[in-house]
Structures are given as structure tokens and as C-alpha cells.
C-alpha positions as CSV (number, residue, x, y, z in Angstrom):
1,M,15.0,26.8,-1.7
2,V,14.4,24.0,0.9
3,S,16.4,20.8,0.7
4,W,14.4,17.7,-0.2
5,I,14.6,16.2,3.3
6,K,13.0,19.2,4.9
7,R,10.1,19.3,2.5
8,P,6.7,18.2,4.0
9,E,6.0,16.3,0.8
10,T,9.0,14.1,1.5
11,W,7.9,13.3,5.0
12,A,4.3,12.7,3.8
13,G,5.7,10.1,1.3
14,L,7.9,8.4,3.8
15,T,5.1,8.3,6.3
16,A,2.7,6.9,3.7
17,V,5.2,4.1,2.8
18,V,5.5,3.2,6.5
19,F,1.7,3.2,6.8
20,A,1.5,0.9,3.7
21,A,4.2,-1.4,5.0
22,V,2.3,-1.9,8.4
23,F,-1.2,-2.1,6.9
24,V,-0.5,-4.3,3.9
25,T,-0.6,-7.6,5.7
26,P,-4.0,-7.1,7.4
27,Y,-5.2,-5.7,4.0
28,C,-4.0,-8.9,2.5
29,G,-6.0,-10.9,5.0
30,Y,-9.1,-8.8,4.3
31,L,-8.9,-8.9,0.5
32,F,-8.0,-12.7,0.2
33,E,-9.6,-14.0,3.5
34,C,-6.3,-15.9,3.9
35,G,-5.6,-15.3,7.6
36,C,-2.9,-12.6,7.4
37,T,-3.1,-10.1,10.2
38,W,-1.3,-7.3,12.0
39,P,2.5,-7.6,12.3
40,W,2.3,-7.7,16.2
41,A,-0.5,-10.3,16.0
42,G,1.4,-12.9,14.0
43,L,1.7,-11.4,10.5
44,D,1.3,-14.4,8.2
45,S,1.4,-17.1,10.9
46,N,-2.3,-17.9,10.3
47,C,-2.1,-17.4,6.5
48,N,-3.3,-20.3,4.4
49,I,0.2,-20.7,2.9
50,H,1.1,-22.6,6.1
51,D,-1.9,-25.0,5.7
52,A,-0.7,-28.2,4.0
53,Y,-4.3,-29.1,3.1
54,A,-5.3,-25.8,1.6
55,E,-6.5,-26.1,-2.0
56,H,-5.5,-22.5,-2.8
57,R,-2.8,-20.4,-1.2
58,C,-2.7,-16.6,-0.8
59,P,-1.4,-15.0,-4.0
60,W,0.7,-12.3,-2.2
61,C,2.3,-14.7,0.3
62,S,2.8,-17.7,-2.0
63,S,4.0,-16.1,-5.2
64,L,7.2,-14.1,-5.4
65,Q,6.1,-12.5,-8.7
66,A,2.6,-11.6,-7.7
67,G,3.5,-10.6,-4.2
68,G,6.6,-8.7,-5.1
69,L,5.1,-6.8,-8.0
70,S,2.0,-6.0,-5.9
71,M,4.2,-4.6,-3.1
72,L,6.3,-2.6,-5.5
73,A,3.1,-1.1,-7.1
74,I,1.5,-0.4,-3.7
75,L,4.5,1.2,-2.1
76,G,5.4,3.1,-5.3
77,F,1.9,4.5,-5.8
78,S,1.6,5.4,-2.1
79,Y,4.8,7.4,-2.2
80,A,4.1,9.0,-5.5
81,A,0.6,10.1,-4.5
82,A,1.9,11.6,-1.2
83,V,4.9,13.4,-2.7
84,H,3.1,14.6,-5.9
85,P,-0.5,15.3,-4.9
86,L,-3.0,15.8,-7.7
87,G,-2.5,19.2,-9.3
88,N,1.1,19.4,-8.2
89,W,2.9,17.1,-10.6
90,T,5.2,19.9,-11.7
91,G,6.7,20.1,-8.2
92,A,5.7,23.8,-8.0
93,L,5.3,23.8,-4.2
94,E,8.3,25.8,-3.1
95,E,7.4,26.3,0.6
96,S,9.6,26.7,3.6
97,S,9.6,23.8,6.1
98,R,8.4,26.4,8.7
99,S,5.6,27.7,6.6
100,P,2.1,27.7,8.3
101,R,1.0,25.5,5.4
102,S,3.6,22.8,6.0
103,F,1.4,20.7,8.1
104,S,-1.5,20.9,5.7
105,V,0.8,20.0,2.8
106,F,2.1,17.0,4.9
107,A,-1.4,15.9,6.0
108,S,-2.9,16.2,2.5
109,G,0.0,14.3,1.0
110,F,-0.2,11.6,3.6
111,L,-3.9,11.2,3.0
112,N,-3.3,11.0,-0.7
113,G,-0.8,8.2,0.0
114,V,-3.3,6.3,2.1
115,V,-5.9,6.5,-0.5
116,A,-3.4,5.4,-3.2
117,F,-2.4,2.5,-0.9
118,L,-6.1,1.3,-0.7
119,I,-6.7,1.7,-4.4
120,A,-3.4,0.3,-5.7
121,G,-3.7,-2.6,-3.2
122,F,-7.2,-3.4,-4.3
123,F,-6.2,-3.6,-8.0
124,A,-2.9,-5.3,-7.3
125,A,-4.7,-7.9,-5.3
126,W,-7.4,-8.4,-7.9
127,L,-4.7,-8.9,-10.6
128,A,-2.7,-11.3,-8.4
129,A,-5.9,-13.3,-7.7
130,L,-6.6,-13.5,-11.5
131,W,-3.0,-14.4,-12.3
132,T,-2.7,-17.2,-9.7
133,G,-6.3,-18.4,-10.0
134,Y,-7.1,-17.7,-6.3
135,P,-10.8,-18.1,-5.9
136,T,-11.5,-15.9,-2.8
137,F,-11.6,-12.1,-3.2
138,V,-13.3,-9.5,-1.2
139,V,-15.7,-8.6,-4.0
140,P,-17.7,-11.8,-5.1
141,G,-17.6,-12.5,-8.8
142,M,-14.6,-10.3,-9.6
143,V,-12.3,-13.3,-9.9
């Protein structure tokens, strides 16, 4: 039996969470058109939460509840999808960390985590926009 830290699923989950943590701010800027960008390019320095004259402020950046619950859902779903890929919710993968399939297990888990990040982020953003009354969303007419 392989310890949990050596399992490729664990590393896929951790890598998916790091991916989500880096990409969530530019994703916020894309979904809400609020000005958020990459961490190395200013993060939220151009977000409309800093505009004193903005009629509406970014739901993720301005609301602790909407932003916090969205981040919890996004990171949680990303990790869960990476660690427990569809079809393996029983934890039946008992592979050695040196198995030839380890990289494919890691890669498929990571890709599952990325897809979960995009889907969970989209729906969390949509719900946050509805909850806070934010008028701008990437899909016109959804809010």
C-alpha cells in the first residue's frame, strides 16, 4: 500500500488547487469584467472595488460571503475532482507511485481538477452575481 503523500492523485489534487489559486483572479476579471488580473500583474489593483465612483463592485472582491464561499467551492471541487476522478469515487486505485501509469493518473486527475475549476468557478460567479445584484457577467442575460 502506498502512503497518501506518494499517490499521484494527491499530487494531482494539490497541483489543481495551486492552479486554481493562481488562475482565480484573472478568471474573476473575465467573468465579471471588473479589472482583476494575474497575480504578477497587479492582482486586484485594477478591480472596480477600488473605484470610488463605481456603481457596482465585483462580487468576489467586495463580499466576504460571496467571495469566500465561491473560493471554498472552487478549491474544494477542484481538489475533489482531481483526487477522485469520475469512475473512481471508491478509491479503488491502488497503484505504486513508480507505476508506469502514475503520470497518466496524475495528468488525468489534474485535468479533471482544471475542468472542475472552470465549471465550479462559472457557477459560483453566477450565483455571486445574482446574490449581490452585480449586473455584468460574461454571459449576457444570465443575471
